[in-house]
C-alpha positions as CSV (number, residue, x, y, z in Angstrom):
1,M,85.5,107.7,68.7
2,R,89.6,107.1,68.4
3,Y,91.0,104.2,66.7
4,W,94.0,102.6,68.3
5,G,96.3,101.0,64.9
6,R,94.6,98.7,62.8
7,Y,92.4,96.9,65.0
8,P,89.5,99.7,66.2
9,F,87.5,96.6,68.0
10,L,90.1,97.5,70.6
11,N,88.1,100.5,71.6
12,W,85.5,98.1,73.3
13,Y,88.6,97.1,76.0
14,F,88.5,100.7,76.9
15,I,84.6,101.3,76.7
16,I,83.3,98.3,78.6
17,P,83.7,98.9,82.1
18,R,85.0,96.0,84.7
19,L,85.6,93.8,81.7
20,N,87.3,90.7,83.0
21,V,90.9,91.2,83.5
22,Y,91.8,87.9,82.3
23,A,89.7,88.1,79.2
24,A,90.9,91.4,78.5
25,G,94.5,90.0,78.8
26,F,93.7,86.9,76.6
27,L,92.1,88.9,74.0
28,L,94.9,91.4,73.6
29,G,97.4,88.3,73.8
30,R,96.1,86.9,70.9
31,I,95.9,89.9,68.4
32,G,99.2,91.2,69.7
33,S,100.9,87.8,68.6
34,K,98.5,87.5,65.4
35,G,96.6,84.7,66.9
36,D,99.3,82.6,69.1
37,L,97.3,80.7,71.8
38,K,99.9,80.5,73.9
39,Q,100.7,84.4,73.8
40,G,97.0,84.5,74.8
41,I,97.2,82.6,77.6
42,L,100.4,84.1,79.0
43,G,98.6,87.6,78.5
44,A,95.7,86.3,80.4
45,L,97.8,85.1,83.0
46,T,100.2,88.7,83.4
47,A,97.0,90.6,83.4
48,G,95.7,88.5,86.3
49,F,99.2,88.9,88.6
50,N,99.1,92.4,87.3
51,A,95.1,92.9,88.6
52,K,95.8,91.2,92.0
53,V,99.3,93.2,92.8
54,L,99.1,96.3,91.9
55,H,95.6,97.0,92.6
56,Q,95.4,95.4,96.2
């Protein structure tokens, strides 16, 4: 199993099929910003928007 950077638990994002796109965006936004709640919410909204627009 390959690890990306310092966060080996991010592999679950790629392994779990059909993970809720909002939950995944929130999780990755929080991790990327080192725990900022606003960035987590922004990540969730961006991921949801991209999922609806790009995958119609």
